N, C-alpha and C positions, 0 to 999 in steps of 0.2 A: 322128947323130941330130939332129933339129931340132924346134923348137917351130913349128908351123904356125899361121897366122892363122885364127881361128874365123870362119866366115861367119855373120853375124847376119841374122835376119828383118827386113825382107822381102828375099829373094833367090830368084830363080827355081829355082836348083839345089836348094833345100830342099823344093820341092814337085814335084820331078821323080822319076819312077820310074827308078831307076838301072840301068845296063847290067850284065849278067852278066860276071864275070871269066873270061877264057879262058886267060890266060897267068900261070903261077905261076913268078916269077923273082925275082932280087935286087931289082928295082925295087919289086915288091909287098912283099917283106920289109922294105925301107927305109920304105915307106909305113906299114906296120903299126907299125914301131918309132917313127916320127915321130908317129903317131896316139896311141900309148901316152904318149910324152913330153908331147904337147899336152894330153891328157886329165888327166894328173897335174898339170901346170903350172896348169891351170885348175880343179883340185879337182873333177873330174867322176868319174862312175862308169861312163861309157860315151861312145863317140864313133863317129859314122858318117862314111864318106868324104864325103858331100855337105857335111858341116859344115866340111870343110877345102877345099871347092870341087871335089871329084872326083866324077865321074859313074861310080861303081863300087859294086857290091854287096859292100862291105867294112865291117865294124863290129867294135868291140871293147867288152868289158865287163869291169870289175874292181871288185867291190864290197868289196874288201879282206877276203875270207873264204878258206876252204880251197879254193874252186874256182880261185883265182888269176886270171890274165888269160885271158879267153876271146876267141879270135880267130875271127870268123865271116866266111867268104867264101861268097857265094851262099847265104845261109841260107834255109831254108824251115821254116815251122811245120807240124809233122805232127799235133799234137794239143794241145788245151788243155782245162782243166776248172777248176771252182770259180770263185770271184770274190773279189777284194780291192779295196778302195778306199783310196787313200793319196795323199800329196803327191808331186808330180813337178815337176821343173824341167828346164831344158834350156840347155846352153851357148850355143845360138843365140838364146836369149831371156834375156839377163842380167837377174837380179833378178825374174823372173816365175815364180810358182809356182801350181800349182792342184791340186785333188783330182781324181784320175782313177781310174775303175774298169776293171780288167783281169782276165783269168783269173789265178787263183792258181797254176796249174800250166801249164807249157809243155814240150813235147817238140819239139826242132828237129833238123834235119839240115843240116850245113854242111861246108865244107872248111877245112882248116888251111892255113898258108902254103906247105906243100909239096905241096898238091893232094890230100891224103888226106881222104877223106870220113869223117865221124864223126856220131854222134847224141849228144844231150845232153838231160837232163831237169833242170828247175829248178822251184823253188817259191818263193813269197813275194817278197821284195825282188829276188832274182836273176832270177826269172821276169819281174818288172815291168821291170827294166833291159833284159833281152834283148828283150822285146817292143817297148819304146820305141825301141831302136836299129834293129830290123828295120822298124818303121814308117817310120823315116827313109829307109830304102832304097826304100820304096814311095811316098815323097813325102808321107807322112802325118805331120802335126805334132801334138804332144801337145795343143796349144791347141784342136784340133778335138774332143778327148775330155774337156775339162775340165768338171766338174760345177759347180765354183765356184772362183774365184780366191782365193788365200790371201794374207793380209798377213804381212809378215816376222815379226811377233811371234807369229803362230800356228805358226811353224815351230820354235820353240825346243824342243829335245829330240826333234825328229823328224828322220828321215833324209830329205834332199831331193835 
């Protein structure tokens, strides 16, 4: 396992709609392991393949709760509802935080590292993190959804 270099904005890959994954093999598993190590090293709660320079519909989320690490390959949002507004940051935008409104509930369909399809429902902060990472796979950056940018002292006590 290895820590990968985070791609920072501006980089074209961050605004590119990623290609579907068609091969589920050891290389994909290693990429997922590297993504996890990279996310943890940089104190993130999610990471998408374009953030490490890969054009692939692969993302992971781990908000340190009972859901554990969620690996999403070729994820699709099936349903959303409700609304929440809260702080977001992004490993590709170091030190930048903003308030973003997203659905409070999300239901997705995705594949795991072995190519098995699954569905997942999430609410609150987990739903926010999942939607943020899926946006990355569509070339959508959180900065396009920011209502207002936040100063670092406004983040004290908040999950960012």
